[in-house]
C-alpha positions as CSV (number, residue, x, y, z in Angstrom):
1,M,168.8,181.8,185.0
2,K,171.5,179.2,185.3
3,K,170.0,177.8,188.5
4,I,166.6,177.5,186.7
5,F,168.2,175.6,183.8
6,I,170.0,173.2,186.1
7,L,166.8,172.6,188.1
8,S,164.9,171.9,184.8
9,C,167.6,169.3,183.8
10,V,167.3,167.6,187.2
11,L,163.5,167.4,186.9
12,V,163.7,166.0,183.3
13,L,166.3,163.3,184.4
14,S,164.2,162.5,187.4
15,C,161.1,162.1,185.3
16,A,163.0,159.9,182.9
17,A,164.3,157.7,185.7
18,F,160.9,157.3,187.3
19,G,159.5,156.4,183.8
20,Q,161.7,153.3,183.7
21,Q,160.2,150.3,185.4
22,I,160.7,146.5,185.9
23,K,157.4,144.9,185.0
24,T,156.2,141.4,185.8
25,K,156.1,139.0,182.9
26,N,154.3,135.8,182.4
27,V,156.4,132.7,182.6
28,E,156.9,131.1,179.2
29,L,157.5,127.6,178.1
30,D,161.2,128.1,177.5
31,D,161.6,129.3,181.1
32,L,160.1,126.1,182.4
33,I,162.1,123.9,180.0
34,N,165.4,125.6,181.2
35,L,164.3,125.1,184.9
36,L,163.5,121.4,184.4
37,G,166.7,120.9,182.5
38,A,168.7,122.4,185.4
39,S,166.9,120.0,187.7
40,G,167.7,116.9,185.7
41,Y,164.6,116.6,183.5
42,E,164.8,116.4,179.7
43,L,162.4,115.3,177.0
44,F,162.9,114.5,173.3
45,S,159.9,113.9,171.1
46,F,159.8,112.4,167.5
47,D,156.9,112.5,165.0
48,I,156.2,109.0,163.6
49,T,152.9,109.6,161.8
50,E,154.4,108.9,158.4
51,M,154.7,105.3,159.4
52,L,151.0,104.9,159.8
53,N,150.5,103.8,156.2
54,E,151.7,100.4,157.4
55,R,151.5,98.3,160.5
56,Y,154.7,97.9,162.4
57,N,156.1,96.6,165.7
58,I,158.1,99.3,167.3
59,V,161.1,97.9,169.2
60,Y,162.7,100.1,171.9
61,I,166.4,99.6,171.9
62,R,169.3,100.6,174.2
63,A,172.9,100.2,173.2
64,E,175.7,100.9,175.7
65,Y,179.3,102.0,174.8
66,E,182.4,102.2,176.8
67,A,185.6,103.8,175.4
68,G,184.0,103.8,172.0
69,K,183.2,100.1,172.0
70,E,179.8,98.6,172.2
71,V,179.5,96.5,175.4
72,A,175.8,95.7,175.5
73,T,172.6,96.0,173.4
74,S,169.1,95.3,174.6
75,N,165.6,95.1,173.1
76,L,163.7,96.8,175.9
77,N,160.1,96.4,174.8
78,T,157.9,96.1,171.7
79,V,154.7,97.8,170.9
80,S,152.5,98.1,167.8
81,N,152.1,101.4,166.0
82,K,148.4,100.5,165.5
83,R,146.1,98.9,168.0
84,L,143.2,97.3,166.3
85,L,139.8,96.2,167.7
86,T,140.4,92.8,166.1
87,D,143.5,92.3,168.3
88,F,141.2,91.7,171.2
89,S,138.8,88.9,172.1
90,E,135.2,89.2,170.9
91,S,134.0,89.7,174.5
92,Y,136.4,92.6,175.0
93,R,135.4,94.2,171.7
94,Q,131.8,94.4,172.9
95,E,132.9,95.8,176.2
96,F,135.0,98.4,174.4
97,I,132.1,99.5,172.3
98,D,129.6,99.5,175.2
99,G,132.0,101.5,177.3
100,G,132.2,104.3,174.8
101,G,135.3,103.2,173.0
102,R,135.9,104.7,169.6
103,I,137.2,103.2,166.3
104,I,139.4,106.0,164.8
105,D,139.9,104.2,161.5
106,P,136.9,102.3,160.2
107,K,139.0,100.7,157.3
108,T,141.6,99.1,159.6
109,Q,139.4,99.0,162.8
110,A,142.2,100.9,164.6
111,V,141.3,102.1,168.1
112,A,144.7,103.8,168.7
113,H,147.7,104.6,166.6
114,A,151.2,106.0,167.3
115,E,151.7,109.6,166.3
116,K,154.9,110.3,168.3
117,I,157.5,108.6,170.5
118,S,159.3,110.4,173.4
119,F,162.4,109.8,175.4
120,G,162.4,111.4,178.8
121,F,165.1,111.6,181.4
122,Y,164.5,112.2,185.1
123,P,166.7,112.1,188.2
124,A,166.9,109.2,190.7
125,S,167.4,109.4,194.4
126,N,171.2,108.8,193.9
127,D,173.9,110.3,191.7
128,S,174.8,107.0,190.0
129,T,171.4,106.4,188.4
130,K,169.2,108.3,185.9
131,F,165.8,107.1,184.8
132,L,164.6,106.8,181.2
133,K,161.0,106.9,180.2
134,I,160.1,105.8,176.7
135,N,156.5,106.5,175.7
136,V,154.2,106.2,172.7
137,P,151.0,108.0,173.8
138,S,147.8,105.8,173.7
139,I,150.0,102.8,172.8
140,G,152.4,102.0,175.5
141,G,155.6,103.0,177.4
142,M,158.1,101.9,179.9
143,S,160.6,103.3,182.5
144,L,164.0,101.9,183.3
145,P,167.2,102.9,185.2
146,L,170.4,103.9,183.4
147,K,173.5,103.2,185.4
148,L,176.1,106.0,185.3
149,R,179.8,105.8,185.5
150,G,181.6,108.1,187.9
151,L,184.8,110.0,187.1
152,H,187.5,111.2,189.5
153,M,188.8,114.7,189.7
154,K,192.5,115.4,190.0
155,D,193.8,114.8,193.6
156,S,190.3,113.6,194.7
157,D,188.8,110.2,195.5
158,K,185.3,111.5,195.1
159,K,183.4,110.3,192.1
160,Y,181.7,112.9,189.9
161,F,178.6,112.0,187.8
162,S,177.7,114.2,184.9
163,Y,175.7,113.0,181.9
164,N,174.3,115.0,178.9
165,T,172.1,114.4,175.9
166,R,172.3,115.0,172.2
167,P,169.8,114.1,169.5
168,F,170.9,112.1,166.4
169,K,170.7,113.3,162.9
170,I,167.9,111.3,161.2
171,D,168.7,110.7,157.6
172,K,166.1,108.2,156.5
173,F,163.7,105.5,157.6
174,E,164.5,101.9,157.0
175,V,162.4,98.9,158.0
176,D,164.2,96.4,160.3
177,K,167.1,98.7,160.9
178,F,168.0,100.3,164.2
179,I,167.3,104.1,164.2
180,P,169.3,105.9,166.9
181,L,167.4,108.9,168.2
182,V,169.1,110.1,171.5
183,L,172.6,109.9,172.9
184,F,173.0,110.0,176.7
185,G,176.6,110.3,177.6
186,S,179.1,111.1,180.3
187,S,181.2,114.3,180.5
188,W,185.0,113.8,180.4
189,Y,187.7,115.3,182.6
190,N,189.9,118.0,181.2
191,E,193.1,117.7,183.2
192,Q,194.6,121.0,181.9
193,F,191.8,123.1,183.3
194,N,190.7,120.7,186.0
195,V,187.0,120.7,184.8
196,F,184.5,118.2,183.4
197,Q,183.1,119.1,180.0
198,F,180.7,117.9,177.4
199,C,181.1,120.1,174.3
200,G,181.1,119.6,170.6
201,D,178.6,118.3,168.1
202,N,175.0,119.4,168.7
203,E,173.7,116.5,166.7
204,I,175.2,113.0,166.5
205,E,175.9,111.2,163.2
206,P,174.0,107.9,163.0
207,D,177.2,106.0,162.3
208,L,178.7,107.3,165.5
209,S,181.5,109.2,163.6
210,S,180.9,112.5,165.4
211,E,184.1,114.0,167.0
212,I,182.5,114.3,170.4
213,L,182.3,110.6,170.8
214,K,186.1,110.3,170.7
215,E,186.0,112.0,174.1
216,V,182.9,110.6,175.8
217,P,184.0,107.7,178.0
218,H,180.6,106.1,178.5
219,Y,177.3,106.6,176.7
220,Y,174.0,105.0,175.8
221,V,172.5,105.1,172.3
222,L,168.7,105.0,172.5
223,G,166.4,104.4,169.6
224,V,163.9,102.2,167.8
225,K,163.5,99.6,165.1
226,F,160.3,99.3,163.0
227,V,159.5,95.7,162.1
228,K,156.7,95.3,159.5
229,R,153.8,93.2,160.6
230,Q,151.9,90.8,158.4
């Protein structure tokens, strides 16, 4: 009887073991985002549809900081948040209509408008450069290299390049004022543990008062300015 009981237990456990399986699962968007991030690709997107009640020039701006001090600021490019049919010559307007072009706002004669702006980062062929792509779909974009600063590890002459991103807190919208959107900054060397690190605030204060910036040796502040058009 005891043998029968033991055999029954073995059979039950065997059935339970065989009932457990590893099943295939469809790849989800988060899986792809994590993979791209590990490969050096990152993307930040911002909704700017609330600015469509007016017509603005959108100025792409890059500010560079070293040891907490601003060393350079550049206006990279300027695009309009609305593209109007009246912006073009009469001959082009007719070509646009004949070619199937569509006016999306009969009141303003807009043929395109800016609903979002994105800042994307992707790797270059060398460790000392990263590429930035700024894009406003259907309006215009640009790509440019960001030069990185290498750091030395203890007892090593080899330079180490490690940069990370953080979004800024967005408090309010102001015309003609620079609005920082993304921080792109270097890790710093922790001599005590002999490691490079980039940890702290998950969002950066617009006035650059965040604690993490006291440690970051080199960083770029990327953002925009909206200039009202007549």
